[in-house]
C-alpha angles and dihedrals in degrees: 000000000000112000122201121223116207138191104276123230103238100186138004093263098043115118102167142004138194120240099221102172142013109221093183117051125212108283095026121130115247128203120201107267096026121132110251103169146003118239124195115213134172088275107039149319104286127200110230117216124206121246091200137058124222135070129326097244104175141358108221093194138034128238120277090035121142112220136179118242113280093019112141115257107166146002121230119193137185117267107280097013117128111188116196123242089252090057092049093046092050091048091052093045090050091055092063091218121173131246122273137216138194116246109274089359135107121269122281131190121255090233095053093108094049089048092052092051090051088056098253116146114243121227117275114267138171112281116254136175116284110266102043130258118047107199124204111290096033097267121126110220141155120258091246092051090048091054092048091045090053095047096046092040093238116163104230092207088069093053122089111223120221097181130095113316088359095303116170112238133180096274091054091059091048091049090051091054091049091051091055089057094044092054090054095256094125094144092056091045089048092053093046097044096047099038092124098051111121115260108238101188141015129205115255112291094007110136118182118229119251114266128211108197127188113241114244118237088249093053091047090051090049091051094049094048097044093046089051094047096044092047099041107028113077097226126197126181136220121183124192134177116227129203106235105177094106094042093054092045093052091045090054094049093047095050091051085065095043132080117248092257093058102044116143122236127211087249090062093060090046092050094051091045090052092049094052091047093051089060088068094044109044094169088072090051093061149078139216109269095187140318094300106027137064120201115219112199121229093203122061104221109174118207116211119198113229125190111235132170108296098010145328134317130193116225117191131224106202123218090359091171089063098048129085116241092251092058092045088053095051093046094050091047093049095044093046089052095052091044090056092046090051090243105113122153125230092252091050092068108026134087106020115162098186132017139215124200111193118189094161091113088066094054093251112170098200140338142155128235134216116245115258108232130271094014121097101227146009131200119225110205123198132194125299105238143174109243139158114275137174116231120174092348093306128112111233141156112263137182110238140171130192121214127182126205119210111194137176109251090210090065104034142010135229097262094052091045089047089053090051092054088049093053089046088056090057090059096041098045093041099039096172087080086071092064096049 
């Protein structure tokens, strides 16, 4: 039976995406769960996995095509099956998928490829170079490659493309930088590779020119979401100082027993502690359903903000209350790596019910985060620091950490949120509870 693959919805506010690369060609065998294509959204380039097994029978759209959510993109059939064009057209029509368009090109119909194969004449259009979009400068390249090239100040004309029709992709730019180093041009590679590093000093009298930069799709998406949240969510904030001597000591002891690849971070302990505390305070593991309903989530899926090129991305540890610290650490490390490489999977970024933003690694003393819609709360975590404290009337040096909860007043109140922060202290200050 023929199965239709559609543009996935990779986030509650996603309206469209760009199919940047087909991983499975027409005629290739496909296993359930295999990556078949790469989709670029406002957040990242995401690997799309197949929900069906069989053969990639037909691509309904070309690479570099912008499509609305749920638009048909491909047909997968069982091995040996040969559906007719009429069956495919009926399947696509039944899906109700929207129209598509090439980047910077006029609209096209989603069934254009089917029509061409049936011998129908396509509508007249302006001639263009074979292969689709022709970016400024005459070099075909993927959106991710263009972003990296712009950020690293790489001239795409100097990069040999290995993608379809000679398109430049991410690995080509990385190979170009490596070649500069291999040819003994380390200085040039250093300049190109570190073009975005902040300038810390100028010679006397030197004044940089003003720069006007185009906002990336990721930065635009962050701006829209945070503006909406800050304007429409009635935030309130609670800050608490946590004793962290026991947590830091336990982390040191556990890491002494673990291989380098499995080391635990402070954030792993915080993530587990937050997940367990949320079990007792479900109103913080919730969201506004509509004007008269609140949805309390059964699963505790913790979103972790990760810094990526051009902004932030939230990766999701599912059922964090059910997982041991070592598994949490491994999942966060793997998902963060994929996020920074622009290769996240759908499950990596979907379905968070509560978020954590940790800036402790930058030495930040205290900050408050904006709630990540549609969640009801977010925890902002600052640095673990040694500071003077008074205990039993004596001045000592203590290990302390501040955390600030931002919560939606439509869903919860100050007293309940304060109790949550108190229970969180139990887990952070008595961290052996996290191992039970």
